C-alpha positions, 0 to 999 in steps of 0.5 A: 462515463466510462468505467477507466474514466471514473478510476481516474477521477476516484484516484485523484479525488482520494489524492486530493483528500489525502492532501488536504488531511496529510498536506503535500506528498510525492507522488510518482506515475508508471505504466505497466502491462499486466497478464490478462488474468490480473488485468480483469482481475483489477477491472472487477476491483474497480467495478466493485469499489470505484478505484483499485487501490492499496496502502501500507504503512512504515511503523515506528514504535517509541524505541525508533524501531522499524516493523517490516514484514516478508511475504511468501512471494519474495520470502527473503526480502522484508517490506512495509505491511500493507495491502488491498483498499475495501470501499468502506474505509479510507486509505489511512484506515486501509493501512491501520487495518493491514498492519493489525491483520498482517503483525497483530501490531495497533498503529496511528498513521501520522503523514503520507510518505509517498504514493505512486499511480500505476496506470495498469494496461493490456496489450489487447485491450484498449482501455487502461485503468489507475492503480494508487498505492500509498505508503503512510508514516505511523506510530505503533506500540506491542509484539509483532508476529506474524498472524494467521494471515496466510500472505505473511511469513514473519513480523518483526520489529527492527532497530536497524533496517535489515540489508534485505530490504524491497528498494521502495522500502529502502526509499521510504526509510530515506524520507 
């Protein structure tokens, strides 16, 4: 069986595990064409981990505030903490780990807010492979600060969402 078929089966199995644990959730699909270097890097990750995936969390504290981060590649906008899947983690564990690494906040995942399966293509390659992105709802508490993680400029709790939010983050808040 081809690696892209294995990756499709792994993504479908992971979505099934999430549905068993959290119930039904919305999944959107999209196709993107990536530059050769990113395409190959993703394919390498599929070979290493069995699937390409990432997870994040919309974290709320007991006071109803929401935790947001700013990244160097989009310093003017705020989004949810999150990052790449590692083979020994579930996607929920990935979200919890990434929140802690990026903000110092410990959290507990409570639900799946949304998932997206992005089919990654390259114009000179006949193969494509899926990438699963999952956004969780979570409860957390504690001081937020950008940690030593070079991927984060700032982490902060907000009583009201900042105006400059990533579009997908604004969509998550509406759920």
